[in-house]
PQR file with spaces between the fields and no chain letter, atoms N, CA, C, O and H, PARSE charges and radii, in Angstrom:
ATOM       1  N    MET     1     -31.551  -15.403   11.749 -0.4000 1.5000
ATOM       2  CA   MET     1     -31.395  -13.999   12.039 -0.0000 2.0000
ATOM       3  C    MET     1     -30.464  -13.824   13.233  0.5500 1.7000
ATOM       4  O    MET     1     -30.660  -14.436   14.283 -0.5500 1.4000
ATOM       5  N    ASN     2     -29.467  -12.997   13.061 -0.4000 1.5000
ATOM       6  CA   ASN     2     -28.502  -12.753   14.125 -0.0000 2.0000
ATOM       7  C    ASN     2     -29.004  -11.613   14.999  0.5500 1.7000
ATOM       8  O    ASN     2     -29.135  -10.482   14.532 -0.5500 1.4000
ATOM       9  H    ASN     2     -29.307  -12.500   12.208  0.4000 1.0000
ATOM      10  N    THR     3     -29.283  -11.902   16.254 -0.4000 1.5000
ATOM      11  CA   THR     3     -29.799  -10.874   17.156 -0.0000 2.0000
ATOM      12  C    THR     3     -28.726  -10.352   18.102  0.5500 1.7000
ATOM      13  O    THR     3     -29.002   -9.505   18.951 -0.5500 1.4000
ATOM      14  H    THR     3     -29.177  -12.821   16.634  0.4000 1.0000
ATOM      15  N    LYS     4     -27.506  -10.853   17.957 -0.4000 1.5000
ATOM      16  CA   LYS     4     -26.438  -10.420   18.849 -0.0000 2.0000
ATOM      17  C    LYS     4     -25.859   -9.102   18.358  0.5500 1.7000
ATOM      18  O    LYS     4     -25.842   -8.827   17.158 -0.5500 1.4000
ATOM      19  H    LYS     4     -27.282  -11.541   17.267  0.4000 1.0000
ATOM      20  N    ASP     5     -25.386   -8.292   19.299 -0.4000 1.5000
ATOM      21  CA   ASP     5     -24.808   -6.998   18.959 -0.0000 2.0000
ATOM      22  C    ASP     5     -23.411   -7.177   18.376  0.5500 1.7000
ATOM      23  O    ASP     5     -22.664   -8.072   18.772 -0.5500 1.4000
ATOM      24  H    ASP     5     -25.400   -8.516   20.274  0.4000 1.0000
ATOM      25  N    ASN     6     -23.083   -6.322   17.442 -0.4000 1.5000
ATOM      26  CA   ASN     6     -21.733   -6.279   16.896 -0.0000 2.0000
ATOM      27  C    ASN     6     -20.986   -5.141   17.571  0.5500 1.7000
ATOM      28  O    ASN     6     -21.596   -4.160   17.998 -0.5500 1.4000
ATOM      29  H    ASN     6     -23.690   -5.596   17.120  0.4000 1.0000
ATOM      30  N    TYR     7     -19.679   -5.267   17.669 -0.4000 1.5000
ATOM      31  CA   TYR     7     -18.885   -4.192   18.238 -0.0000 2.0000
ATOM      32  C    TYR     7     -17.538   -4.150   17.541  0.5500 1.7000
ATOM      33  O    TYR     7     -17.072   -5.152   17.000 -0.5500 1.4000
ATOM      34  H    TYR     7     -19.184   -6.064   17.323  0.4000 1.0000
ATOM      35  N    ASP     8     -16.931   -3.006   17.561 -0.4000 1.5000
ATOM      36  CA   ASP     8     -15.593   -2.809   17.025 -0.0000 2.0000
ATOM      37  C    ASP     8     -14.726   -2.269   18.137  0.5500 1.7000
ATOM      38  O    ASP     8     -15.201   -1.579   19.039 -0.5500 1.4000
ATOM      39  H    ASP     8     -17.309   -2.191   18.001  0.4000 1.0000
ATOM      40  N    ARG     9     -13.458   -2.589   18.062 -0.4000 1.5000
ATOM      41  CA   ARG     9     -12.512   -2.033   19.018 -0.0000 2.0000
ATOM      42  C    ARG     9     -11.141   -2.016   18.372  0.5500 1.7000
ATOM      43  O    ARG     9     -10.876   -2.754   17.423 -0.5500 1.4000
ATOM      44  H    ARG     9     -13.072   -3.150   17.330  0.4000 1.0000
ATOM      45  N    ILE    10     -10.302   -1.192   18.880 -0.4000 1.5000
ATOM      46  CA   ILE    10      -8.943   -1.095   18.369 -0.0000 2.0000
ATOM      47  C    ILE    10      -8.073   -2.050   19.171  0.5500 1.7000
ATOM      48  O    ILE    10      -8.064   -2.020   20.402 -0.5500 1.4000
ATOM      49  H    ILE    10     -10.517   -0.592   19.651  0.4000 1.0000
ATOM      50  N    ILE    11      -7.345   -2.894   18.459 -0.4000 1.5000
ATOM      51  CA   ILE    11      -6.453   -3.849   19.104 -0.0000 2.0000
ATOM      52  C    ILE    11      -5.026   -3.450   18.760  0.5500 1.7000
ATOM      53  O    ILE    11      -4.663   -3.352   17.588 -0.5500 1.4000
ATOM      54  H    ILE    11      -7.352   -2.918   17.459  0.4000 1.0000
ATOM      55  N    GLU    12      -4.231   -3.225   19.779 -0.4000 1.5000
ATOM      56  CA   GLU    12      -2.830   -2.867   19.562 -0.0000 2.0000
ATOM      57  C    GLU    12      -2.092   -4.051   18.945  0.5500 1.7000
ATOM      58  O    GLU    12      -2.432   -5.205   19.209 -0.5500 1.4000
ATOM      59  H    GLU    12      -4.525   -3.304   20.731  0.4000 1.0000
ATOM      60  N    LYS    13      -1.087   -3.766   18.126 -0.4000 1.5000
ATOM      61  CA   LYS    13      -0.399   -4.839   17.404 -0.0000 2.0000
ATOM      62  C    LYS    13       0.262   -5.838   18.347  0.5500 1.7000
ATOM      63  O    LYS    13       0.421   -7.005   17.990 -0.5500 1.4000
ATOM      64  H    LYS    13      -0.811   -2.829   17.912  0.4000 1.0000
ATOM      65  N    GLU    14       0.647   -5.406   19.533 -0.4000 1.5000
ATOM      66  CA   GLU    14       1.268   -6.309   20.492 -0.0000 2.0000
ATOM      67  C    GLU    14       0.273   -7.337   21.024  0.5500 1.7000
ATOM      68  O    GLU    14       0.677   -8.382   21.535 -0.5500 1.4000
ATOM      69  H    GLU    14       0.518   -4.458   19.823  0.4000 1.0000
ATOM      70  N    HIS    15      -1.025   -7.050   20.908 -0.4000 1.5000
ATOM      71  CA   HIS    15      -2.054   -7.912   21.480 -0.0000 2.0000
ATOM      72  C    HIS    15      -2.852   -8.693   20.438  0.5500 1.7000
ATOM      73  O    HIS    15      -3.820   -9.367   20.791 -0.5500 1.4000
ATOM      74  H    HIS    15      -1.353   -6.201   20.493  0.4000 1.0000
ATOM      75  N    ILE    16      -2.469   -8.616   19.169 -0.4000 1.5000
ATOM      76  CA   ILE    16      -3.245   -9.281   18.117 -0.0000 2.0000
ATOM      77  C    ILE    16      -3.303  -10.788   18.338  0.5500 1.7000
ATOM      78  O    ILE    16      -4.377  -11.384   18.250 -0.5500 1.4000
ATOM      79  H    ILE    16      -1.683   -8.069   18.883  0.4000 1.0000
ATOM      80  N    GLY    17      -2.169  -11.406   18.622 -0.4000 1.5000
ATOM      81  CA   GLY    17      -2.140  -12.856   18.819 -0.0000 2.0000
ATOM      82  C    GLY    17      -2.995  -13.296   19.991  0.5500 1.7000
ATOM      83  O    GLY    17      -3.800  -14.220   19.873 -0.5500 1.4000
ATOM      84  H    GLY    17      -1.297  -10.922   18.693  0.4000 1.0000
ATOM      85  N    HIS    18      -2.817  -12.629   21.128 -0.4000 1.5000
ATOM      86  CA   HIS    18      -3.582  -12.977   22.331 -0.0000 2.0000
ATOM      87  C    HIS    18      -5.078  -12.755   22.113  0.5500 1.7000
ATOM      88  O    HIS    18      -5.896  -13.582   22.515 -0.5500 1.4000
ATOM      89  H    HIS    18      -2.163  -11.878   21.224  0.4000 1.0000
ATOM      90  N    THR    19      -5.428  -11.653   21.486 -0.4000 1.5000
ATOM      91  CA   THR    19      -6.837  -11.339   21.251 -0.0000 2.0000
ATOM      92  C    THR    19      -7.470  -12.331   20.292  0.5500 1.7000
ATOM      93  O    THR    19      -8.606  -12.757   20.501 -0.5500 1.4000
ATOM      94  H    THR    19      -4.763  -10.981   21.159  0.4000 1.0000
ATOM      95  N    THR    20      -6.747  -12.706   19.240 -0.4000 1.5000
ATOM      96  CA   THR    20      -7.270  -13.695   18.298 -0.0000 2.0000
ATOM      97  C    THR    20      -7.505  -15.025   18.992  0.5500 1.7000
ATOM      98  O    THR    20      -8.539  -15.659   18.787 -0.5500 1.4000
ATOM      99  H    THR    20      -5.824  -12.360   19.070  0.4000 1.0000
ATOM     100  N    LEU    21      -6.550  -15.452   19.814 -0.4000 1.5000
ATOM     101  CA   LEU    21      -6.706  -16.705   20.547 -0.0000 2.0000
ATOM     102  C    LEU    21      -7.884  -16.629   21.513  0.5500 1.7000
ATOM     103  O    LEU    21      -8.629  -17.599   21.656 -0.5500 1.4000
ATOM     104  H    LEU    21      -5.710  -14.936   19.981  0.4000 1.0000
ATOM     105  N    ALA    22      -8.057  -15.495   22.173 -0.4000 1.5000
ATOM     106  CA   ALA    22      -9.191  -15.327   23.089 -0.0000 2.0000
ATOM     107  C    ALA    22     -10.521  -15.402   22.342  0.5500 1.7000
ATOM     108  O    ALA    22     -11.490  -15.961   22.856 -0.5500 1.4000
ATOM     109  H    ALA    22      -7.452  -14.708   22.057  0.4000 1.0000
ATOM     110  N    LEU    23     -10.573  -14.848   21.144 -0.4000 1.5000
ATOM     111  CA   LEU    23     -11.796  -14.937   20.344 -0.0000 2.0000
ATOM     112  C    LEU    23     -12.064  -16.370   19.893  0.5500 1.7000
ATOM     113  O    LEU    23     -13.204  -16.834   19.913 -0.5500 1.4000
ATOM     114  H    LEU    23      -9.786  -14.394   20.726  0.4000 1.0000
ATOM     115  N    LEU    24     -11.002  -17.066   19.487 -0.4000 1.5000
ATOM     116  CA   LEU    24     -11.158  -18.446   19.020 -0.0000 2.0000
ATOM     117  C    LEU    24     -11.615  -19.382   20.129  0.5500 1.7000
ATOM     118  O    LEU    24     -12.376  -20.317   19.880 -0.5500 1.4000
ATOM     119  H    LEU    24     -10.076  -16.690   19.471  0.4000 1.0000
ATOM     120  N    THR    25     -11.158  -19.137   21.340 -0.4000 1.5000
ATOM     121  CA   THR    25     -11.487  -20.024   22.460 -0.0000 2.0000
ATOM     122  C    THR    25     -12.633  -19.492   23.305  0.5500 1.7000
ATOM     123  O    THR    25     -12.956  -20.060   24.349 -0.5500 1.4000
ATOM     124  H    THR    25     -10.540  -18.377   21.542  0.4000 1.0000
ATOM     125  N    ASN    26     -13.245  -18.410   22.859 -0.4000 1.5000
ATOM     126  CA   ASN    26     -14.381  -17.788   23.542 -0.0000 2.0000
ATOM     127  C    ASN    26     -14.032  -17.325   24.954  0.5500 1.7000
ATOM     128  O    ASN    26     -14.886  -17.336   25.840 -0.5500 1.4000
ATOM     129  H    ASN    26     -12.983  -17.949   22.011  0.4000 1.0000
ATOM     130  N    GLN    27     -12.792  -16.923   25.165 -0.4000 1.5000
ATOM     131  CA   GLN    27     -12.379  -16.376   26.449 -0.0000 2.0000
ATOM     132  C    GLN    27     -12.560  -14.864   26.490  0.5500 1.7000
ATOM     133  O    GLN    27     -12.421  -14.246   27.546 -0.5500 1.4000
ATOM     134  H    GLN    27     -12.098  -16.914   24.445  0.4000 1.0000
ATOM     135  N    ASP    28     -12.864  -14.279   25.358 -0.4000 1.5000
ATOM     136  CA   ASP    28     -13.124  -12.844   25.281 -0.0000 2.0000
ATOM     137  C    ASP    28     -14.516  -12.583   25.839  0.5500 1.7000
ATOM     138  O    ASP    28     -15.493  -13.157   25.357 -0.5500 1.4000
ATOM     139  H    ASP    28     -12.977  -14.781   24.501  0.4000 1.0000
ATOM     140  N    THR    29     -14.617  -11.728   26.845 -0.4000 1.5000
ATOM     141  CA   THR    29     -15.905  -11.479   27.498 -0.0000 2.0000
ATOM     142  C    THR    29     -16.901  -10.792   26.582  0.5500 1.7000
ATOM     143  O    THR    29     -18.107  -10.888   26.808 -0.5500 1.4000
ATOM     144  H    THR    29     -13.824  -11.262   27.236  0.4000 1.0000
ATOM     145  N    LEU    30     -16.426  -10.099   25.551 -0.4000 1.5000
ATOM     146  CA   LEU    30     -17.333   -9.411   24.636 -0.0000 2.0000
ATOM     147  C    LEU    30     -17.651  -10.236   23.393  0.5500 1.7000
ATOM     148  O    LEU    30     -18.365   -9.775   22.503 -0.5500 1.4000
ATOM     149  H    LEU    30     -15.446  -10.021   25.367  0.4000 1.0000
ATOM     150  N    SER    31     -17.125  -11.441   23.334 -0.4000 1.5000
ATOM     151  CA   SER    31     -17.343  -12.296   22.164 -0.0000 2.0000
ATOM     152  C    SER    31     -18.773  -12.802   22.123  0.5500 1.7000
ATOM     153  O    SER    31     -19.335  -13.213   23.138 -0.5500 1.4000
ATOM     154  H    SER    31     -16.545  -11.816   24.057  0.4000 1.0000
ATOM     155  N    ALA    32     -19.350  -12.764   20.929 -0.4000 1.5000
ATOM     156  CA   ALA    32     -20.740  -13.207   20.771 -0.0000 2.0000
ATOM     157  C    ALA    32     -20.822  -14.480   19.938  0.5500 1.7000
ATOM     158  O    ALA    32     -21.879  -14.795   19.391 -0.5500 1.4000
ATOM     159  H    ALA    32     -18.893  -12.430   20.105  0.4000 1.0000
ATOM     160  N    ARG    33     -19.726  -15.208   19.836 -0.4000 1.5000
ATOM     161  CA   ARG    33     -19.701  -16.395   18.992 -0.0000 2.0000
ATOM     162  C    ARG    33     -19.565  -17.651   19.830  0.5500 1.7000
ATOM     163  O    ARG    33     -19.127  -17.624   20.980 -0.5500 1.4000
ATOM     164  H    ARG    33     -18.867  -14.952   20.280  0.4000 1.0000
ATOM     165  N    GLU    34     -19.956  -18.744   19.210 -0.4000 1.5000
ATOM     166  CA   GLU    34     -19.740  -20.052   19.818 -0.0000 2.0000
ATOM     167  C    GLU    34     -18.243  -20.361   19.746  0.5500 1.7000
ATOM     168  O    GLU    34     -17.531  -19.806   18.909 -0.5500 1.4000
ATOM     169  H    GLU    34     -20.311  -18.766   18.275  0.4000 1.0000
ATOM     170  N    VAL    35     -17.776  -21.232   20.611 -0.4000 1.5000
ATOM     171  CA   VAL    35     -16.368  -21.610   20.618 -0.0000 2.0000
ATOM     172  C    VAL    35     -15.987  -22.260   19.292  0.5500 1.7000
ATOM     173  O    VAL    35     -16.704  -23.125   18.789 -0.5500 1.4000
ATOM     174  H    VAL    35     -18.354  -21.682   21.291  0.4000 1.0000
ATOM     175  N    GLY    36     -14.857  -21.839   18.731 -0.4000 1.5000
ATOM     176  CA   GLY    36     -14.341  -22.461   17.526 -0.0000 2.0000
ATOM     177  C    GLY    36     -14.975  -21.995   16.230  0.5500 1.7000
ATOM     178  O    GLY    36     -14.591  -22.474   15.163 -0.5500 1.4000
ATOM     179  H    GLY    36     -14.275  -21.136   19.139  0.4000 1.0000
ATOM     180  N    ILE    37     -15.926  -21.084   16.282 -0.4000 1.5000
ATOM     181  CA   ILE    37     -16.558  -20.599   15.056 -0.0000 2.0000
ATOM     182  C    ILE    37     -15.685  -19.486   14.486  0.5500 1.7000
ATOM     183  O    ILE    37     -15.723  -18.348   14.955 -0.5500 1.4000
ATOM     184  H    ILE    37     -16.238  -20.695   17.148  0.4000 1.0000
ATOM     185  N    PHE    38     -14.915  -19.823   13.491 -0.4000 1.5000
ATOM     186  CA   PHE    38     -14.004  -18.881   12.855 -0.0000 2.0000
ATOM     187  C    PHE    38     -14.020  -19.222   11.380  0.5500 1.7000
ATOM     188  O    PHE    38     -13.411  -20.209   10.968 -0.5500 1.4000
ATOM     189  H    PHE    38     -14.883  -20.747   13.110  0.4000 1.0000
ATOM     190  N    THR    39     -14.696  -18.437   10.589 -0.4000 1.5000
ATOM     191  CA   THR    39     -14.951  -18.781    9.192 -0.0000 2.0000
ATOM     192  C    THR    39     -13.841  -18.292    8.266  0.5500 1.7000
ATOM     193  O    THR    39     -12.975  -17.511    8.662 -0.5500 1.4000
ATOM     194  H    THR    39     -15.191  -17.635   10.924  0.4000 1.0000
ATOM     195  N    LEU    40     -13.887  -18.764    7.036 -0.4000 1.5000
ATOM     196  CA   LEU    40     -12.940  -18.313    6.026 -0.0000 2.0000
ATOM     197  C    LEU    40     -13.067  -16.806    5.812  0.5500 1.7000
ATOM     198  O    LEU    40     -12.063  -16.118    5.632 -0.5500 1.4000
ATOM     199  H    LEU    40     -14.590  -19.398    6.714  0.4000 1.0000
ATOM     200  N    ASP    41     -14.283  -16.298    5.831 -0.4000 1.5000
ATOM     201  CA   ASP    41     -14.484  -14.849    5.690 -0.0000 2.0000
ATOM     202  C    ASP    41     -13.804  -14.090    6.825  0.5500 1.7000
ATOM     203  O    ASP    41     -13.258  -13.009    6.607 -0.5500 1.4000
ATOM     204  H    ASP    41     -15.099  -16.857    5.978  0.4000 1.0000
ATOM     205  N    ASP    42     -13.834  -14.648    8.034 -0.4000 1.5000
ATOM     206  CA   ASP    42     -13.146  -14.022    9.164 -0.0000 2.0000
ATOM     207  C    ASP    42     -11.645  -13.954    8.912  0.5500 1.7000
ATOM     208  O    ASP    42     -11.022  -12.916    9.134 -0.5500 1.4000
ATOM     209  H    ASP    42     -14.278  -15.526    8.211  0.4000 1.0000
ATOM     210  N    LEU    43     -11.070  -15.048    8.454 -0.4000 1.5000
ATOM     211  CA   LEU    43      -9.630  -15.078    8.189 -0.0000 2.0000
ATOM     212  C    LEU    43      -9.245  -14.107    7.082  0.5500 1.7000
ATOM     213  O    LEU    43      -8.218  -13.434    7.174 -0.5500 1.4000
ATOM     214  H    LEU    43     -11.576  -15.891    8.274  0.4000 1.0000
ATOM     215  N    ILE    44     -10.054  -14.031    6.047 -0.4000 1.5000
ATOM     216  CA   ILE    44      -9.794  -13.088    4.957 -0.0000 2.0000
ATOM     217  C    ILE    44      -9.882  -11.654    5.464  0.5500 1.7000
ATOM     218  O    ILE    44      -9.061  -10.811    5.103 -0.5500 1.4000
ATOM     219  H    ILE    44     -10.889  -14.577    5.971  0.4000 1.0000
ATOM     220  N    SER    45     -10.867  -11.382    6.293 -0.4000 1.5000
ATOM     221  CA   SER    45     -11.027  -10.039    6.861 -0.0000 2.0000
ATOM     222  C    SER    45      -9.830   -9.668    7.738  0.5500 1.7000
ATOM     223  O    SER    45      -9.326   -8.548    7.658 -0.5500 1.4000
ATOM     224  H    SER    45     -11.534  -12.066    6.586  0.4000 1.0000
ATOM     225  N    ILE    46      -9.381  -10.592    8.562 -0.4000 1.5000
ATOM     226  CA   ILE    46      -8.210  -10.339    9.408 -0.0000 2.0000
ATOM     227  C    ILE    46      -6.989  -10.079    8.534  0.5500 1.7000
ATOM     228  O    ILE    46      -6.219   -9.155    8.794 -0.5500 1.4000
ATOM     229  H    ILE    46      -9.791  -11.502    8.626  0.4000 1.0000
ATOM     230  N    HIS    47      -6.816  -10.886    7.510 -0.4000 1.5000
ATOM     231  CA   HIS    47      -5.675  -10.707    6.607 -0.0000 2.0000
ATOM     232  C    HIS    47      -5.705   -9.326    5.963  0.5500 1.7000
ATOM     233  O    HIS    47      -4.679   -8.652    5.879 -0.5500 1.4000
ATOM     234  H    HIS    47      -7.441  -11.637    7.298  0.4000 1.0000
ATOM     235  N    ARG    48      -6.871   -8.913    5.514 -0.4000 1.5000
ATOM     236  CA   ARG    48      -6.997   -7.591    4.880 -0.0000 2.0000
ATOM     237  C    ARG    48      -6.691   -6.470    5.867  0.5500 1.7000
ATOM     238  O    ARG    48      -6.024   -5.498    5.511 -0.5500 1.4000
ATOM     239  H    ARG    48      -7.705   -9.461    5.582  0.4000 1.0000
ATOM     240  N    HIS    49      -7.172   -6.594    7.106 -0.4000 1.5000
ATOM     241  CA   HIS    49      -6.901   -5.564    8.108 -0.0000 2.0000
ATOM     242  C    HIS    49      -5.412   -5.497    8.438  0.5500 1.7000
ATOM     243  O    HIS    49      -4.850   -4.407    8.547 -0.5500 1.4000
ATOM     244  H    HIS    49      -7.713   -7.383    7.395  0.4000 1.0000
ATOM     245  N    VAL    50      -4.778   -6.643    8.595 -0.4000 1.5000
ATOM     246  CA   VAL    50      -3.347   -6.665    8.897 -0.0000 2.0000
ATOM     247  C    VAL    50      -2.556   -6.108    7.723  0.5500 1.7000
ATOM     248  O    VAL    50      -1.654   -5.292    7.914 -0.5500 1.4000
ATOM     249  H    VAL    50      -5.234   -7.529    8.506  0.4000 1.0000
ATOM     250  N    TYR    51      -2.888   -6.543    6.506 -0.4000 1.5000
ATOM     251  CA   TYR    51      -2.190   -6.059    5.314 -0.0000 2.0000
ATOM     252  C    TYR    51      -2.321   -4.542    5.197  0.5500 1.7000
ATOM     253  O    TYR    51      -1.343   -3.853    4.907 -0.5500 1.4000
ATOM     254  H    TYR    51      -3.621   -7.205    6.351  0.4000 1.0000
ATOM     255  N    PHE    52      -3.530   -4.022    5.423 -0.4000 1.5000
ATOM     256  CA   PHE    52      -3.747   -2.581    5.361 -0.0000 2.0000
ATOM     257  C    PHE    52      -2.956   -1.862    6.450  0.5500 1.7000
ATOM     258  O    PHE    52      -2.322   -0.839    6.189 -0.5500 1.4000
ATOM     259  H    PHE    52      -4.324   -4.581    5.658  0.4000 1.0000
ATOM     260  N    SER    53      -2.994   -2.394    7.666 -0.4000 1.5000
ATOM     261  CA   SER    53      -2.299   -1.720    8.765 -0.0000 2.0000
ATOM     262  C    SER    53      -0.793   -1.697    8.534  0.5500 1.7000
ATOM     263  O    SER    53      -0.121   -0.741    8.922 -0.5500 1.4000
ATOM     264  H    SER    53      -3.509   -3.225    7.879  0.4000 1.0000
ATOM     265  N    LEU    54      -0.260   -2.735    7.911 -0.4000 1.5000
ATOM     266  CA   LEU    54       1.172   -2.750    7.617 -0.0000 2.0000
ATOM     267  C    LEU    54       1.549   -1.761    6.521  0.5500 1.7000
ATOM     268  O    LEU    54       2.713   -1.377    6.407 -0.5500 1.4000
ATOM     269  H    LEU    54      -0.805   -3.512    7.597  0.4000 1.0000
ATOM     270  N    SER    55       0.583   -1.351    5.722 -0.4000 1.5000
ATOM     271  CA   SER    55       0.868   -0.399    4.652 -0.0000 2.0000
ATOM     272  C    SER    55       0.810    1.055    5.124  0.5500 1.7000
ATOM     273  O    SER    55       1.203    1.964    4.393 -0.5500 1.4000
ATOM     274  H    SER    55      -0.363   -1.663    5.815  0.4000 1.0000
ATOM     275  N    LEU    56       0.325    1.271    6.335 -0.4000 1.5000
ATOM     276  CA   LEU    56       0.223    2.633    6.856 -0.0000 2.0000
ATOM     277  C    LEU    56       1.602    3.175    7.219  0.5500 1.7000
ATOM     278  O    LEU    56       2.468    2.425    7.670 -0.5500 1.4000
ATOM     279  H    LEU    56       0.005    0.533    6.930  0.4000 1.0000
ATOM     280  N    PRO    57       1.804    4.464    7.024 -0.5600 1.5000
ATOM     281  CA   PRO    57       3.089    5.050    7.419  0.2800 2.0000
ATOM     282  C    PRO    57       3.203    5.079    8.943  0.5500 1.7000
ATOM     283  O    PRO    57       2.203    5.196    9.653 -0.5500 1.4000
ATOM     284  N    TRP    58       4.411    4.973    9.418 -0.4000 1.5000
ATOM     285  CA   TRP    58       4.619    5.026   10.857 -0.0000 2.0000
ATOM     286  C    TRP    58       5.970    5.664   11.127  0.5500 1.7000
ATOM     287  O    TRP    58       6.861    5.674   10.278 -0.5500 1.4000
ATOM     288  H    TRP    58       5.223    4.878    8.841  0.4000 1.0000
ATOM     289  N    LYS    59       6.090    6.183   12.303 -0.4000 1.5000
ATOM     290  CA   LYS    59       7.391    6.698   12.703 -0.0000 2.0000
ATOM     291  C    LYS    59       7.662    6.216   14.115  0.5500 1.7000
ATOM     292  O    LYS    59       6.763    6.119   14.950 -0.5500 1.4000
ATOM     293  H    LYS    59       5.366    6.175   12.993  0.4000 1.0000
ATOM     294  N    LYS    60       8.901    5.926   14.350 -0.4000 1.5000
ATOM     295  CA   LYS    60       9.296    5.418   15.651 -0.0000 2.0000
ATOM     296  C    LYS    60       9.231    6.553   16.662  0.5500 1.7000
ATOM     297  O    LYS    60       9.775    7.635   16.437 -0.5500 1.4000
ATOM     298  H    LYS    60       9.631    6.004   13.672  0.4000 1.0000
ATOM     299  N    MET    61       8.565    6.295   17.767 -0.4000 1.5000
ATOM     300  CA   MET    61       8.445    7.317   18.804 -0.0000 2.0000
ATOM     301  C    MET    61       9.571    7.134   19.817  0.5500 1.7000
ATOM     302  O    MET    61       9.863    6.020   20.250 -0.5500 1.4000
ATOM     303  H    MET    61       8.123    5.417   17.950  0.4000 1.0000
ATOM     304  N    ILE    62      10.176    8.217   20.172 -0.4000 1.5000
ATOM     305  CA   ILE    62      11.265    8.185   21.147 -0.0000 2.0000
ATOM     306  C    ILE    62      10.744    8.769   22.451  0.5500 1.7000
ATOM     307  O    ILE    62      10.246    9.895   22.498 -0.5500 1.4000
ATOM     308  H    ILE    62       9.938    9.122   19.820  0.4000 1.0000
ATOM     309  N    PHE    63      10.869    7.988   23.493 -0.4000 1.5000
ATOM     310  CA   PHE    63      10.405    8.443   24.815 -0.0000 2.0000
ATOM     311  C    PHE    63      11.564    8.729   25.710  0.5500 1.7000
ATOM     312  O    PHE    63      11.373    9.122   26.860 -0.5500 1.4000
ATOM     313  H    PHE    63      11.273    7.074   23.456  0.4000 1.0000
């Protein structure tokens, strides 16, 4: 039985690589996993989220 809390957060595309590495190495302070625990389901879920986010419409913002 998993008694740890789950959480969601929005990760900006510029930080996806760093955040993924922090989760894999347990350097993320909000991570509830053991070091190196990254399952096939996790990878599939990440792939689906990235694929979906790339399909969203976007427009370049001019500042």
